[in-house]
C-alpha positions as CSV (number, residue, x, y, z in Angstrom):
1,M,-35.5,93.3,53.2
2,N,-35.2,93.8,49.4
3,D,-36.4,96.8,47.5
4,V,-39.7,96.4,45.8
5,S,-39.7,97.8,42.3
6,A,-42.2,97.7,39.5
7,Q,-42.3,97.9,35.7
8,L,-45.2,99.2,33.7
9,W,-46.0,98.2,30.1
10,K,-48.5,100.4,28.2
11,R,-48.7,100.5,24.4
12,G,-51.5,101.8,22.2
13,D,-54.7,99.9,22.6
14,E,-53.2,97.0,24.5
15,E,-54.3,96.4,28.1
16,P,-51.6,97.9,30.4
17,R,-49.9,95.6,32.9
18,L,-47.6,95.9,35.8
19,T,-44.8,93.5,36.9
20,F,-43.8,93.8,40.6
21,R,-42.9,92.0,43.7
22,C,-45.7,92.0,46.2
23,P,-44.8,93.9,49.4
24,W,-47.1,91.7,51.4
25,C,-45.9,88.2,50.3
26,A,-42.8,88.8,48.1
27,V,-44.2,86.9,45.1
28,V,-43.2,88.4,41.8
29,G,-45.9,88.5,39.1
30,V,-47.9,90.4,36.6
31,S,-51.1,92.2,37.3
32,P,-53.5,94.1,35.1
33,V,-54.2,97.7,36.0
34,Y,-57.5,97.6,37.9
35,G,-57.9,101.4,38.3
36,R,-56.1,104.7,38.0
37,H,-56.2,108.2,39.3
38,E,-54.4,111.2,37.7
39,Q,-53.2,114.0,39.9
40,R,-51.0,116.7,38.4
41,A,-47.7,115.1,37.3
42,T,-48.5,111.8,39.0
43,I,-50.6,108.8,37.9
44,W,-51.7,106.3,40.6
45,L,-52.4,102.8,39.5
46,L,-54.2,100.0,41.4
47,A,-52.9,96.5,41.0
48,G,-53.4,93.2,42.7
49,C,-51.0,90.5,43.9
50,P,-51.1,87.7,41.4
51,N,-50.5,85.2,44.2
52,V,-54.1,84.0,44.8
53,P,-53.7,83.2,48.6
54,C,-52.4,86.8,49.1
55,G,-54.5,88.8,46.5
56,R,-53.9,92.1,48.3
57,G,-54.0,95.4,46.6
58,V,-50.9,97.5,45.7
59,L,-50.7,101.2,44.6
60,I,-48.1,102.1,42.1
61,K,-47.1,105.8,41.7
62,V,-46.1,106.7,38.1
63,P,-44.4,110.1,37.9
64,S,-45.4,111.4,34.4
65,V,-45.1,114.5,32.3
66,S,-48.0,113.4,30.1
67,M,-51.5,112.2,30.7
68,W,-52.3,108.5,31.0
69,S,-54.0,108.5,27.5
70,Q,-50.8,109.8,26.0
71,L,-48.3,107.5,27.9
72,D,-46.6,104.9,25.8
73,T,-43.8,102.9,27.4
74,G,-42.6,101.1,24.3
75,D,-41.3,97.6,24.2
76,D,-38.9,98.1,27.2
77,G,-41.6,99.2,29.6
78,L,-41.1,101.9,32.3
79,L,-39.0,100.8,35.3
80,L,-40.2,102.5,38.4
81,A,-38.2,103.1,41.6
82,P,-38.9,101.1,44.8
83,S,-40.3,104.2,46.4
84,C,-43.2,104.1,43.8
85,V,-44.7,100.9,45.3
86,Y,-47.2,101.3,48.2
87,P,-47.2,100.0,50.8
88,H,-43.5,99.9,51.2
89,E,-42.1,96.5,52.1
């Protein structure tokens, strides 16, 4: 079993996107952010597997000290730990 990790890109007015390996089918791809929920110092993001036959949902936990509207990951994106991808593989 390999660790599933994710990377978030969010800059200014651009649509945010996530790159991750799907815990359901192990395909690596890019997904838009379909939804979000902010709770204290955590932002939860809803993404979908880019592999059409799978297409399952994934939750990504983004530990944050700022609100979503103020978050800017820059050109390098924000690398998230494997424990931030739900479900776990």
